[in-house]
PDB file as gemmi writes it, atoms N, CA and C in Angstrom:
CRYST1    1.000    1.000    1.000  90.00  90.00  90.00 P 1                      
ATOM      1  N   UNK A   1       0.853  -1.172   0.000  1.00  0.00           N  
ATOM      2  CA  UNK A   1       0.000   0.000   0.000  1.00  0.00           C  
ATOM      3  C   UNK A   1       0.900   1.238   0.000  1.00  0.00           C  
ATOM      4  N   UNK A   2       0.592   2.211  -0.777  1.00  0.00           N  
ATOM      5  CA  UNK A   2       1.443   3.387  -0.910  1.00  0.00           C  
ATOM      6  C   UNK A   2       1.209   4.385   0.228  1.00  0.00           C  
ATOM      7  N   UNK A   3       2.149   5.320   0.344  1.00  0.00           N  
ATOM      8  CA  UNK A   3       1.979   6.393   1.314  1.00  0.00           C  
ATOM      9  C   UNK A   3       0.694   7.169   1.054  1.00  0.00           C  
ATOM     10  N   UNK A   4       0.297   7.268  -0.216  1.00  0.00           N  
ATOM     11  CA  UNK A   4      -0.941   7.990  -0.556  1.00  0.00           C  
ATOM     12  C   UNK A   4      -2.143   7.377   0.158  1.00  0.00           C  
ATOM     13  N   UNK A   5      -2.191   6.062   0.199  1.00  0.00           N  
ATOM     14  CA  UNK A   5      -3.296   5.379   0.881  1.00  0.00           C  
ATOM     15  C   UNK A   5      -3.311   5.751   2.366  1.00  0.00           C  
ATOM     16  N   UNK A   6      -2.129   5.782   2.967  1.00  0.00           N  
ATOM     17  CA  UNK A   6      -2.059   6.139   4.387  1.00  0.00           C  
ATOM     18  C   UNK A   6      -2.378   7.616   4.608  1.00  0.00           C  
ATOM     19  N   UNK A   7      -2.011   8.455   3.655  1.00  0.00           N  
ATOM     20  CA  UNK A   7      -2.402   9.866   3.753  1.00  0.00           C  
ATOM     21  C   UNK A   7      -3.917   9.995   3.755  1.00  0.00           C  
ATOM     22  N   UNK A   8      -4.593   9.242   2.897  1.00  0.00           N  
ATOM     23  CA  UNK A   8      -6.062   9.293   2.855  1.00  0.00           C  
ATOM     24  C   UNK A   8      -6.663   8.803   4.171  1.00  0.00           C  
ATOM     25  N   UNK A   9      -6.069   7.785   4.756  1.00  0.00           N  
ATOM     26  CA  UNK A   9      -6.548   7.290   6.059  1.00  0.00           C  
ATOM     27  C   UNK A   9      -6.374   8.374   7.119  1.00  0.00           C  
ATOM     28  N   UNK A  10      -5.202   8.995   7.150  1.00  0.00           N  
ATOM     29  CA  UNK A  10      -4.937  10.059   8.127  1.00  0.00           C  
ATOM     30  C   UNK A  10      -5.894  11.224   7.914  1.00  0.00           C  
ATOM     31  N   UNK A  11      -6.102  11.618   6.659  1.00  0.00           N  
ATOM     32  CA  UNK A  11      -7.018  12.729   6.369  1.00  0.00           C  
ATOM     33  C   UNK A  11      -8.441  12.418   6.816  1.00  0.00           C  
ATOM     34  N   UNK A  12      -8.863  11.172   6.691  1.00  0.00           N  
ATOM     35  CA  UNK A  12     -10.201  10.777   7.150  1.00  0.00           C  
ATOM     36  C   UNK A  12     -10.308  10.938   8.663  1.00  0.00           C  
ATOM     37  N   UNK A  13      -9.252  10.578   9.375  1.00  0.00           N  
ATOM     38  CA  UNK A  13      -9.245  10.734  10.834  1.00  0.00           C  
ATOM     39  C   UNK A  13      -9.207  12.218  11.197  1.00  0.00           C  
ATOM     40  N   UNK A  14      -8.455  13.018  10.452  1.00  0.00           N  
ATOM     41  CA  UNK A  14      -8.434  14.469  10.685  1.00  0.00           C  
ATOM     42  C   UNK A  14      -9.837  15.035  10.525  1.00  0.00           C  
ATOM     43  N   UNK A  15     -10.567  14.594   9.505  1.00  0.00           N  
ATOM     44  CA  UNK A  15     -11.956  15.050   9.319  1.00  0.00           C  
ATOM     45  C   UNK A  15     -12.799  14.743  10.550  1.00  0.00           C  
ATOM     46  N   UNK A  16     -12.641  13.534  11.081  1.00  0.00           N  
ATOM     47  CA  UNK A  16     -13.416  13.136  12.266  1.00  0.00           C  
ATOM     48  C   UNK A  16     -13.034  13.980  13.480  1.00  0.00           C  
ATOM     49  N   UNK A  17     -11.757  14.197  13.681  1.00  0.00           N  
ATOM     50  CA  UNK A  17     -11.278  14.984  14.818  1.00  0.00           C  
ATOM     51  C   UNK A  17     -11.722  16.440  14.670  1.00  0.00           C  
ATOM     52  N   UNK A  18     -11.640  16.987  13.461  1.00  0.00           N  
ATOM     53  CA  UNK A  18     -12.011  18.382  13.231  1.00  0.00           C  
ATOM     54  C   UNK A  18     -13.470  18.664  13.569  1.00  0.00           C  
ATOM     55  N   UNK A  19     -14.327  17.656  13.443  1.00  0.00           N  
ATOM     56  CA  UNK A  19     -15.734  17.838  13.792  1.00  0.00           C  
ATOM     57  C   UNK A  19     -15.905  18.158  15.281  1.00  0.00           C  
ATOM     58  N   UNK A  20     -14.935  17.751  16.095  1.00  0.00           N  
ATOM     59  CA  UNK A  20     -15.004  17.946  17.541  1.00  0.00           C  
ATOM     60  C   UNK A  20     -14.290  19.217  17.994  1.00  0.00           C  
ATOM     61  N   UNK A  21     -13.582  19.892  17.096  1.00  0.00           N  
ATOM     62  CA  UNK A  21     -12.746  21.034  17.464  1.00  0.00           C  
ATOM     63  C   UNK A  21     -13.363  22.355  17.026  1.00  0.00           C  
ATOM     64  N   UNK A  22     -12.995  23.423  17.746  1.00  0.00           N  
ATOM     65  CA  UNK A  22     -13.357  24.771  17.312  1.00  0.00           C  
ATOM     66  C   UNK A  22     -12.653  25.066  15.999  1.00  0.00           C  
ATOM     67  N   UNK A  23     -13.197  25.995  15.231  1.00  0.00           N  
ATOM     68  CA  UNK A  23     -12.632  26.297  13.916  1.00  0.00           C  
ATOM     69  C   UNK A  23     -11.155  26.681  13.988  1.00  0.00           C  
ATOM     70  N   UNK A  24     -10.745  27.410  15.017  1.00  0.00           N  
ATOM     71  CA  UNK A  24      -9.352  27.861  15.102  1.00  0.00           C  
ATOM     72  C   UNK A  24      -8.401  26.762  15.570  1.00  0.00           C  
ATOM     73  N   UNK A  25      -8.921  25.622  15.992  1.00  0.00           N  
ATOM     74  CA  UNK A  25      -8.096  24.512  16.447  1.00  0.00           C  
ATOM     75  C   UNK A  25      -8.023  23.379  15.424  1.00  0.00           C  
ATOM     76  N   UNK A  26      -8.769  23.483  14.361  1.00  0.00           N  
ATOM     77  CA  UNK A  26      -8.844  22.381  13.396  1.00  0.00           C  
ATOM     78  C   UNK A  26      -7.512  22.153  12.695  1.00  0.00           C  
ATOM     79  N   UNK A  27      -7.293  20.896  12.357  1.00  0.00           N  
ATOM     80  CA  UNK A  27      -6.081  20.489  11.662  1.00  0.00           C  
ATOM     81  C   UNK A  27      -6.254  20.645  10.161  1.00  0.00           C  
ATOM     82  N   UNK A  28      -5.238  21.135   9.512  1.00  0.00           N  
ATOM     83  CA  UNK A  28      -5.250  21.241   8.061  1.00  0.00           C  
ATOM     84  C   UNK A  28      -4.905  19.881   7.462  1.00  0.00           C  
ATOM     85  N   UNK A  29      -5.564  19.532   6.380  1.00  0.00           N  
ATOM     86  CA  UNK A  29      -5.262  18.275   5.697  1.00  0.00           C  
ATOM     87  C   UNK A  29      -4.140  18.538   4.698  1.00  0.00           C  
ATOM     88  N   UNK A  30      -2.920  18.428   5.221  1.00  0.00           N  
ATOM     89  CA  UNK A  30      -1.721  18.688   4.431  1.00  0.00           C  
ATOM     90  C   UNK A  30      -0.616  17.755   4.917  1.00  0.00           C  
ATOM     91  N   UNK A  31       0.276  17.394   4.012  1.00  0.00           N  
ATOM     92  CA  UNK A  31       1.424  16.557   4.383  1.00  0.00           C  
ATOM     93  C   UNK A  31       2.282  17.237   5.446  1.00  0.00           C  
ATOM     94  N   UNK A  32       2.295  18.557   5.458  1.00  0.00           N  
ATOM     95  CA  UNK A  32       3.154  19.324   6.362  1.00  0.00           C  
ATOM     96  C   UNK A  32       2.496  19.667   7.695  1.00  0.00           C  
ATOM     97  N   UNK A  33       1.259  19.251   7.892  1.00  0.00           N  
ATOM     98  CA  UNK A  33       0.571  19.560   9.143  1.00  0.00           C  
ATOM     99  C   UNK A  33       1.315  18.951  10.318  1.00  0.00           C  
ATOM    100  N   UNK A  34       1.627  19.795  11.289  1.00  0.00           N  
ATOM    101  CA  UNK A  34       2.314  19.358  12.495  1.00  0.00           C  
ATOM    102  C   UNK A  34       1.273  18.797  13.458  1.00  0.00           C  
ATOM    103  N   UNK A  35       1.516  17.590  13.943  1.00  0.00           N  
ATOM    104  CA  UNK A  35       0.568  16.942  14.851  1.00  0.00           C  
ATOM    105  C   UNK A  35       0.936  17.153  16.310  1.00  0.00           C  
ATOM    106  N   UNK A  36       2.221  17.143  16.624  1.00  0.00           N  
ATOM    107  CA  UNK A  36       2.678  17.365  18.002  1.00  0.00           C  
ATOM    108  C   UNK A  36       3.806  18.391  17.999  1.00  0.00           C  
ATOM    109  N   UNK A  37       4.054  18.946  19.167  1.00  0.00           N  
ATOM    110  CA  UNK A  37       5.105  19.940  19.294  1.00  0.00           C  
ATOM    111  C   UNK A  37       4.520  21.322  19.468  1.00  0.00           C  
ATOM    112  N   UNK A  38       5.386  22.309  19.429  1.00  0.00           N  
ATOM    113  CA  UNK A  38       4.966  23.681  19.707  1.00  0.00           C  
ATOM    114  C   UNK A  38       3.898  24.193  18.761  1.00  0.00           C  
ATOM    115  N   UNK A  39       3.977  23.838  17.487  1.00  0.00           N  
ATOM    116  CA  UNK A  39       2.978  24.343  16.544  1.00  0.00           C  
ATOM    117  C   UNK A  39       1.845  23.342  16.292  1.00  0.00           C  
ATOM    118  N   UNK A  40       1.840  22.232  17.032  1.00  0.00           N  
ATOM    119  CA  UNK A  40       0.738  21.276  16.926  1.00  0.00           C  
ATOM    120  C   UNK A  40      -0.508  21.819  17.599  1.00  0.00           C  
ATOM    121  N   UNK A  41      -1.658  21.499  17.063  1.00  0.00           N  
ATOM    122  CA  UNK A  41      -2.910  22.041  17.596  1.00  0.00           C  
ATOM    123  C   UNK A  41      -3.643  21.091  18.534  1.00  0.00           C  
ATOM    124  N   UNK A  42      -3.200  19.839  18.624  1.00  0.00           N  
ATOM    125  CA  UNK A  42      -3.894  18.873  19.466  1.00  0.00           C  
ATOM    126  C   UNK A  42      -3.333  18.894  20.887  1.00  0.00           C  
ATOM    127  N   UNK A  43      -4.245  18.943  21.860  1.00  0.00           N  
ATOM    128  CA  UNK A  43      -3.814  18.767  23.243  1.00  0.00           C  
ATOM    129  C   UNK A  43      -3.701  17.270  23.507  1.00  0.00           C  
ATOM    130  N   UNK A  44      -3.372  16.887  24.733  1.00  0.00           N  
ATOM    131  CA  UNK A  44      -3.140  15.461  25.013  1.00  0.00           C  
ATOM    132  C   UNK A  44      -4.390  14.624  24.766  1.00  0.00           C  
ATOM    133  N   UNK A  45      -5.560  15.116  25.150  1.00  0.00           N  
ATOM    134  CA  UNK A  45      -6.798  14.371  24.905  1.00  0.00           C  
ATOM    135  C   UNK A  45      -7.083  14.285  23.401  1.00  0.00           C  
ATOM    136  N   UNK A  46      -6.853  15.361  22.694  1.00  0.00           N  
ATOM    137  CA  UNK A  46      -7.032  15.354  21.248  1.00  0.00           C  
ATOM    138  C   UNK A  46      -6.107  14.366  20.571  1.00  0.00           C  
ATOM    139  N   UNK A  47      -4.876  14.275  21.080  1.00  0.00           N  
ATOM    140  CA  UNK A  47      -3.911  13.335  20.514  1.00  0.00           C  
ATOM    141  C   UNK A  47      -4.339  11.895  20.771  1.00  0.00           C  
ATOM    142  N   UNK A  48      -4.853  11.623  21.970  1.00  0.00           N  
ATOM    143  CA  UNK A  48      -5.350  10.274  22.284  1.00  0.00           C  
ATOM    144  C   UNK A  48      -6.507   9.920  21.345  1.00  0.00           C  
ATOM    145  N   UNK A  49      -7.441  10.844  21.164  1.00  0.00           N  
ATOM    146  CA  UNK A  49      -8.570  10.607  20.256  1.00  0.00           C  
ATOM    147  C   UNK A  49      -8.088  10.365  18.828  1.00  0.00           C  
ATOM    148  N   UNK A  50      -7.089  11.136  18.412  1.00  0.00           N  
ATOM    149  CA  UNK A  50      -6.536  10.980  17.077  1.00  0.00           C  
ATOM    150  C   UNK A  50      -5.910   9.593  16.910  1.00  0.00           C  
ATOM    151  N   UNK A  51      -5.127   9.175  17.887  1.00  0.00           N  
ATOM    152  CA  UNK A  51      -4.451   7.874  17.812  1.00  0.00           C  
ATOM    153  C   UNK A  51      -5.451   6.728  17.794  1.00  0.00           C  
ATOM    154  N   UNK A  52      -6.445   6.782  18.669  1.00  0.00           N  
ATOM    155  CA  UNK A  52      -7.461   5.725  18.708  1.00  0.00           C  
ATOM    156  C   UNK A  52      -8.208   5.664  17.373  1.00  0.00           C  
ATOM    157  N   UNK A  53      -8.602   6.836  16.867  1.00  0.00           N  
ATOM    158  CA  UNK A  53      -9.290   6.876  15.574  1.00  0.00           C  
ATOM    159  C   UNK A  53      -8.429   6.343  14.453  1.00  0.00           C  
ATOM    160  N   UNK A  54      -7.148   6.665  14.490  1.00  0.00           N  
ATOM    161  CA  UNK A  54      -6.230   6.205  13.452  1.00  0.00           C  
ATOM    162  C   UNK A  54      -6.023   4.697  13.516  1.00  0.00           C  
ATOM    163  N   UNK A  55      -5.858   4.164  14.711  1.00  0.00           N  
ATOM    164  CA  UNK A  55      -5.718   2.711  14.859  1.00  0.00           C  
ATOM    165  C   UNK A  55      -6.941   1.990  14.293  1.00  0.00           C  
ATOM    166  N   UNK A  56      -8.129   2.509  14.599  1.00  0.00           N  
ATOM    167  CA  UNK A  56      -9.362   1.889  14.108  1.00  0.00           C  
ATOM    168  C   UNK A  56      -9.473   1.991  12.591  1.00  0.00           C  
ATOM    169  N   UNK A  57      -9.147   3.154  12.042  1.00  0.00           N  
ATOM    170  CA  UNK A  57      -9.268   3.368  10.599  1.00  0.00           C  
ATOM    171  C   UNK A  57      -8.256   2.507   9.831  1.00  0.00           C  
ATOM    172  N   UNK A  58      -7.048   2.371  10.357  1.00  0.00           N  
ATOM    173  CA  UNK A  58      -6.049   1.511   9.710  1.00  0.00           C  
ATOM    174  C   UNK A  58      -6.538   0.073   9.691  1.00  0.00           C  
ATOM    175  N   UNK A  59      -7.102  -0.378  10.800  1.00  0.00           N  
ATOM    176  CA  UNK A  59      -7.619  -1.757  10.842  1.00  0.00           C  
ATOM    177  C   UNK A  59      -8.767  -1.946   9.853  1.00  0.00           C  
ATOM    178  N   UNK A  60      -9.672  -0.968   9.779  1.00  0.00           N  
ATOM    179  CA  UNK A  60     -10.792  -1.053   8.826  1.00  0.00           C  
ATOM    180  C   UNK A  60     -10.286  -1.136   7.388  1.00  0.00           C  
ATOM    181  N   UNK A  61      -9.292  -0.316   7.062  1.00  0.00           N  
ATOM    182  CA  UNK A  61      -8.815  -0.207   5.677  1.00  0.00           C  
ATOM    183  C   UNK A  61      -7.841  -1.301   5.267  1.00  0.00           C  
ATOM    184  N   UNK A  62      -7.071  -1.831   6.229  1.00  0.00           N  
ATOM    185  CA  UNK A  62      -6.019  -2.786   5.876  1.00  0.00           C  
ATOM    186  C   UNK A  62      -6.244  -4.176   6.438  1.00  0.00           C  
ATOM    187  N   UNK A  63      -7.121  -4.282   7.440  1.00  0.00           N  
ATOM    188  CA  UNK A  63      -7.328  -5.562   8.100  1.00  0.00           C  
ATOM    189  C   UNK A  63      -6.256  -5.884   9.120  1.00  0.00           C  
ATOM    190  N   UNK A  64      -5.321  -4.966   9.328  1.00  0.00           N  
ATOM    191  CA  UNK A  64      -4.234  -5.195  10.281  1.00  0.00           C  
ATOM    192  C   UNK A  64      -4.440  -4.330  11.517  1.00  0.00           C  
ATOM    193  N   UNK A  65      -4.248  -4.969  12.663  1.00  0.00           N  
ATOM    194  CA  UNK A  65      -4.362  -4.259  13.935  1.00  0.00           C  
ATOM    195  C   UNK A  65      -2.994  -3.686  14.300  1.00  0.00           C  
ATOM    196  N   UNK A  66      -2.968  -2.399  14.616  1.00  0.00           N  
ATOM    197  CA  UNK A  66      -1.719  -1.759  15.023  1.00  0.00           C  
ATOM    198  C   UNK A  66      -1.917  -1.075  16.366  1.00  0.00           C  
ATOM    199  N   UNK A  67      -0.819  -0.788  17.034  1.00  0.00           N  
ATOM    200  CA  UNK A  67      -0.852  -0.037  18.293  1.00  0.00           C  
ATOM    201  C   UNK A  67       0.116   1.124  18.179  1.00  0.00           C  
ATOM    202  N   UNK A  68      -0.400   2.318  18.328  1.00  0.00           N  
ATOM    203  CA  UNK A  68       0.416   3.517  18.242  1.00  0.00           C  
ATOM    204  C   UNK A  68       0.639   4.168  19.597  1.00  0.00           C  
ATOM    205  N   UNK A  69       0.048   3.613  20.647  1.00  0.00           N  
ATOM    206  CA  UNK A  69       0.125   4.222  21.977  1.00  0.00           C  
ATOM    207  C   UNK A  69       1.558   4.377  22.455  1.00  0.00           C  
ATOM    208  N   UNK A  70       2.411   3.386  22.198  1.00  0.00           N  
ATOM    209  CA  UNK A  70       3.808   3.480  22.626  1.00  0.00           C  
ATOM    210  C   UNK A  70       4.503   4.665  21.969  1.00  0.00           C  
ATOM    211  N   UNK A  71       4.173   4.918  20.721  1.00  0.00           N  
ATOM    212  CA  UNK A  71       4.802   6.024  20.000  1.00  0.00           C  
ATOM    213  C   UNK A  71       4.335   7.380  20.507  1.00  0.00           C  
ATOM    214  N   UNK A  72       3.200   7.412  21.184  1.00  0.00           N  
ATOM    215  CA  UNK A  72       2.698   8.676  21.711  1.00  0.00           C  
ATOM    216  C   UNK A  72       3.665   9.243  22.752  1.00  0.00           C  
ATOM    217  N   UNK A  73       4.380   8.362  23.433  1.00  0.00           N  
ATOM    218  CA  UNK A  73       5.340   8.810  24.438  1.00  0.00           C  
ATOM    219  C   UNK A  73       6.585   9.403  23.795  1.00  0.00           C  
ATOM    220  N   UNK A  74       6.817   9.067  22.544  1.00  0.00           N  
ATOM    221  CA  UNK A  74       7.972   9.576  21.810  1.00  0.00           C  
ATOM    222  C   UNK A  74       7.557  10.851  21.073  1.00  0.00           C  
ATOM    223  N   UNK A  75       7.791  11.974  21.666  1.00  0.00           N  
ATOM    224  CA  UNK A  75       7.410  13.233  21.041  1.00  0.00           C  
ATOM    225  C   UNK A  75       8.630  14.056  20.636  1.00  0.00           C  
ATOM    226  N   UNK A  76       9.781  13.386  20.507  1.00  0.00           N  
ATOM    227  CA  UNK A  76      11.009  14.066  20.099  1.00  0.00           C  
ATOM    228  C   UNK A  76      11.093  14.223  18.595  1.00  0.00           C  
ATOM    229  N   UNK A  77      12.290  14.527  18.120  1.00  0.00           N  
ATOM    230  CA  UNK A  77      12.516  14.768  16.692  1.00  0.00           C  
ATOM    231  C   UNK A  77      12.286  13.539  15.832  1.00  0.00           C  
ATOM    232  N   UNK A  78      12.331  12.345  16.435  1.00  0.00           N  
ATOM    233  CA  UNK A  78      12.107  11.133  15.652  1.00  0.00           C  
ATOM    234  C   UNK A  78      10.690  10.592  15.814  1.00  0.00           C  
ATOM    235  N   UNK A  79       9.813  11.389  16.377  1.00  0.00           N  
ATOM    236  CA  UNK A  79       8.423  10.976  16.570  1.00  0.00           C  
ATOM    237  C   UNK A  79       7.717  10.822  15.227  1.00  0.00           C  
ATOM    238  N   UNK A  80       6.976   9.729  15.036  1.00  0.00           N  
ATOM    239  CA  UNK A  80       6.213   9.582  13.795  1.00  0.00           C  
ATOM    240  C   UNK A  80       5.048  10.567  13.715  1.00  0.00           C  
ATOM    241  N   UNK A  81       4.755  11.249  14.822  1.00  0.00           N  
ATOM    242  CA  UNK A  81       3.637  12.197  14.847  1.00  0.00           C  
ATOM    243  C   UNK A  81       4.069  13.640  14.562  1.00  0.00           C  
ATOM    244  N   UNK A  82       5.318  13.833  14.133  1.00  0.00           N  
ATOM    245  CA  UNK A  82       5.791  15.196  13.851  1.00  0.00           C  
ATOM    246  C   UNK A  82       4.924  15.868  12.805  1.00  0.00           C  
ATOM    247  N   UNK A  83       4.730  15.191  11.682  1.00  0.00           N  
ATOM    248  CA  UNK A  83       3.884  15.728  10.612  1.00  0.00           C  
ATOM    249  C   UNK A  83       3.051  14.599  10.029  1.00  0.00           C  
ATOM    250  N   UNK A  84       2.058  14.957   9.260  1.00  0.00           N  
ATOM    251  CA  UNK A  84       1.221  13.973   8.576  1.00  0.00           C  
ATOM    252  C   UNK A  84       2.076  13.108   7.653  1.00  0.00           C  
ATOM    253  N   UNK A  85       3.028  13.715   6.949  1.00  0.00           N  
ATOM    254  CA  UNK A  85       3.902  12.966   6.032  1.00  0.00           C  
ATOM    255  C   UNK A  85       4.720  11.913   6.789  1.00  0.00           C  
ATOM    256  N   UNK A  86       5.327  12.303   7.903  1.00  0.00           N  
ATOM    257  CA  UNK A  86       6.096  11.352   8.708  1.00  0.00           C  
ATOM    258  C   UNK A  86       5.206  10.209   9.184  1.00  0.00           C  
ATOM    259  N   UNK A  87       3.993  10.547   9.598  1.00  0.00           N  
ATOM    260  CA  UNK A  87       3.075   9.532  10.101  1.00  0.00           C  
ATOM    261  C   UNK A  87       2.676   8.558   8.998  1.00  0.00           C  
ATOM    262  N   UNK A  88       2.431   9.053   7.798  1.00  0.00           N  
ATOM    263  CA  UNK A  88       2.087   8.178   6.669  1.00  0.00           C  
ATOM    264  C   UNK A  88       3.235   7.217   6.371  1.00  0.00           C  
ATOM    265  N   UNK A  89       4.456   7.718   6.406  1.00  0.00           N  
ATOM    266  CA  UNK A  89       5.614   6.860   6.170  1.00  0.00           C  
ATOM    267  C   UNK A  89       5.747   5.812   7.270  1.00  0.00           C  
ATOM    268  N   UNK A  90       5.516   6.224   8.500  1.00  0.00           N  
ATOM    269  CA  UNK A  90       5.605   5.307   9.633  1.00  0.00           C  
ATOM    270  C   UNK A  90       4.548   4.209   9.512  1.00  0.00           C  
ATOM    271  N   UNK A  91       3.311   4.607   9.201  1.00  0.00           N  
ATOM    272  CA  UNK A  91       2.241   3.615   9.042  1.00  0.00           C  
ATOM    273  C   UNK A  91       2.578   2.616   7.945  1.00  0.00           C  
ATOM    274  N   UNK A  92       3.085   3.120   6.833  1.00  0.00           N  
ATOM    275  CA  UNK A  92       3.466   2.241   5.733  1.00  0.00           C  
ATOM    276  C   UNK A  92       4.507   1.223   6.203  1.00  0.00           C  
ATOM    277  N   UNK A  93       5.476   1.675   6.992  1.00  0.00           N  
ATOM    278  CA  UNK A  93       6.541   0.772   7.426  1.00  0.00           C  
ATOM    279  C   UNK A  93       6.033  -0.280   8.409  1.00  0.00           C  
ATOM    280  N   UNK A  94       5.116   0.083   9.316  1.00  0.00           N  
ATOM    281  CA  UNK A  94       4.682  -0.915  10.308  1.00  0.00           C  
ATOM    282  C   UNK A  94       3.577  -1.832   9.782  1.00  0.00           C  
ATOM    283  N   UNK A  95       2.737  -1.333   8.900  1.00  0.00           N  
ATOM    284  CA  UNK A  95       1.648  -2.164   8.376  1.00  0.00           C  
ATOM    285  C   UNK A  95       2.164  -3.112   7.297  1.00  0.00           C  
ATOM    286  N   UNK A  96       3.118  -2.643   6.516  1.00  0.00           N  
ATOM    287  CA  UNK A  96       3.619  -3.434   5.388  1.00  0.00           C  
ATOM    288  C   UNK A  96       4.699  -4.436   5.782  1.00  0.00           C  
ATOM    289  N   UNK A  97       5.203  -4.363   7.012  1.00  0.00           N  
ATOM    290  CA  UNK A  97       6.304  -5.265   7.400  1.00  0.00           C  
ATOM    291  C   UNK A  97       5.875  -6.707   7.473  1.00  0.00           C  
TER     292      UNK A  97                                                      
END                                                                             
């Protein structure tokens, strides 16, 4: 499955999360959207909701169960949640292995 497929999965989860957020807190559907860090718009509860939604959507679309909770603790420069693009690449690597 290509990174494009994972981008579409992530964008679908962003749509779901955005329905719960105020207009000024909504995430942009872009490869460069920052998910965590100083310019990230999700608080800790928002990030948990995003991760749970993403795990469910990946399973629906690929049939594979994944766990991203461990990666939530990794919020440094090598975090897969830095940007949407990084996350799509990370998903591709763990689902396709």
